[in-house]
C-alpha positions in Angstrom: 4.8 7.3 54.4 6.9 4.1 54.3 10.4 3.5 55.5 13.3 4.2 53.1 15.9 1.5 52.7 19.4 2.7 51.7 21.9 0.1 50.4 25.4 0.8 51.6 28.3 -0.3 49.3 31.0 -2.5 51.0 33.5 0.4 50.6 31.2 2.6 52.8 30.2 0.2 55.6 29.8 2.1 58.9 31.5 0.9 62.0 29.4 0.6 65.1 30.7 4.0 66.4 30.0 5.7 63.1 26.5 4.4 63.0 25.9 5.5 66.5 27.3 9.0 65.6 25.1 9.1 62.5 22.0 8.4 64.7 23.1 11.0 67.3 23.7 13.6 64.6 20.1 13.1 63.3 18.0 12.7 66.5 14.7 13.5 64.6 15.1 10.5 62.3 14.6 7.0 63.5 17.4 4.9 61.8 17.8 1.2 62.0 20.5 -1.0 60.3 19.9 -4.4 58.8 22.2 -7.4 59.3 23.5 -6.7 55.8 24.5 -3.1 56.7 21.6 -1.4 54.9 20.2 1.7 56.5 16.5 1.9 57.2 15.1 5.5 57.7 11.6 5.5 59.3 9.2 8.4 59.3 7.9 9.6 62.6 4.7 8.1 63.8 1.3 9.7 63.4 -0.8 10.9 66.4 -2.8 7.7 66.8 0.2 5.4 66.7 2.2 7.7 69.0 -0.7 7.8 71.5 -0.9 4.0 71.5 2.9 3.7 71.8 2.8 5.9 74.9 0.0 3.9 76.5 1.8 0.6 75.8 5.1 1.8 77.2 3.4 3.1 80.4 1.7 -0.2 81.0 5.0 -2.0 80.9 6.7 0.6 83.1 4.0 0.3 85.8 4.2 -3.5 85.8 8.0 -3.5 85.9 8.1 -1.0 88.8 5.8 -3.3 90.7 7.8 -6.5 90.0 11.3 -5.0 89.7 12.0 -7.8 87.3 14.0 -5.9 84.6 14.2 -2.8 82.5 11.7 -1.4 80.0 12.8 0.5 76.9 10.8 2.8 74.6 10.9 3.1 70.8 13.9 5.4 70.9 16.2 2.6 72.1 18.3 0.8 69.5 19.6 -2.7 70.2 22.5 -4.4 68.4 21.4 -7.9 67.7 23.8 -10.9 67.5 23.4 -10.9 63.7 24.6 -7.3 63.4 21.3 -5.7 62.8 20.4 -2.7 65.0 16.7 -2.5 65.7 14.4 -0.2 67.8 11.2 -2.1 68.8 8.3 0.1 70.0 8.6 -1.5 73.5 11.3 -3.8 74.8 12.0 -5.4 78.1 15.2 -7.1 79.4 15.5 -9.2 82.6 17.4 -7.4 85.3 20.3 -9.9 85.6 20.9 -9.9 81.8 20.9 -6.0 81.7 23.2 -5.8 84.8 25.7 -8.2 83.2 26.4 -5.7 80.4 29.2 -3.2 81.1 28.1 0.4 81.5 30.0 1.4 78.4 27.8 -1.1 76.4 24.6 0.2 78.0 25.4 3.8 77.1 25.3 3.4 73.3 23.3 0.8 71.4 23.3 -2.2 73.8 24.7 -5.4 72.2 21.8 -7.6 73.5 18.6 -9.0 72.2 15.7 -8.0 74.5 13.8 -10.8 76.2 10.5 -9.3 75.0 9.7 -6.9 72.1 6.5 -5.3 70.9 5.9 -3.8 67.5 2.8 -1.7 66.9 2.1 -1.4 63.2 1.3 2.0 61.7 -1.2 2.1 58.9 1.6 2.5 56.3 3.7 -0.5 57.6 4.1 -3.6 55.5 2.8 -6.7 57.2 5.4 -8.9 55.6 8.2 -6.6 56.6 6.9 -6.5 60.2 6.6 -10.2 60.3 10.2 -10.6 59.0 11.4 -8.3 61.7 9.6 -10.3 64.3 11.2 -13.5 63.0 14.6 -11.8 63.1 14.1 -10.9 66.7 13.3 -14.6 67.5 16.3 -15.8 65.6 18.5 -13.5 67.6 17.4 -14.5 71.1 14.2 -12.6 71.8 12.0 -15.0 73.8 8.6 -13.4 73.3 7.3 -10.8 70.8 3.9 -9.3 70.1 3.1 -7.7 66.7 0.0 -5.6 67.0 -2.0 -4.8 63.9 -4.7 -2.4 65.0 -6.1 -2.0 61.5 -7.1 -5.7 61.5 -7.4 -6.0 65.3 -4.9 -8.8 65.4 -1.9 -9.6 67.5 0.7 -12.1 66.3 2.5 -13.8 69.2 6.0 -15.0 68.5 7.6 -17.2 71.2 10.8 -19.1 71.1 10.3 -22.7 70.3 6.6 -22.3 69.3 4.7 -21.7 66.1 3.4 -18.1 65.6 -0.1 -17.6 67.0 -2.5 -15.1 65.6 -5.1 -13.7 68.0 -8.1 -12.0 66.5 -9.5 -9.1 68.5 -8.1 -10.2 71.9 -9.3 -8.4 75.0 -6.1 -9.0 76.8 -2.6 -10.4 76.4 -0.7 -12.4 79.0 3.0 -12.2 79.6 3.3 -15.9 80.7 6.7 -17.1 81.9 8.6 -14.3 80.2 6.6 -11.4 81.7 5.2 -13.0 84.9 1.9 -11.6 86.1 1.8 -9.1 83.2 -1.7 -8.6 81.7 -2.2 -6.1 78.9 -5.8 -4.9 78.6 -6.3 -4.4 74.8 -9.7 -2.6 74.9 -8.3 0.9 75.2 -5.6 0.2 72.7 -7.7 -0.7 69.7 
């Protein structure tokens, strides 16, 4: 099952508060909004993808609690990017000082901030080109590091600000580098 894209005519463009209310009124549906105001309805994940999402999020939480470097967010969190798009990466992380700089009222709804790091785990039904475009959008909006995991092909595309995309084939681990200091993700149990 693939995502459903709904074009919204200019006369019906939702305000930020209306979009937030729409998402809250439909908690069982994952909704994103493109920079052009289109609504993207995504189906729930299957068991295998959901299991991997939970493992991934837990690895980041454990690392972050040990380092106290920032905040980790799961796939339910929607971020308002500078270009106006509202996206929900599978895992996101924001450095502590950047998160603390946001007023509490902004942190309560869809935070108007690009995460420092995002991870997208492709489901078997996801389009590679759409996922790659989303990763590029993240970079263009201030994300410093992104990982696109394609478990069907056992590949990880690494997106990093100021660098060419790197494709890793069947990596055994991923390193967080300067963005996620001392973070190491063991890939063996995730494939």
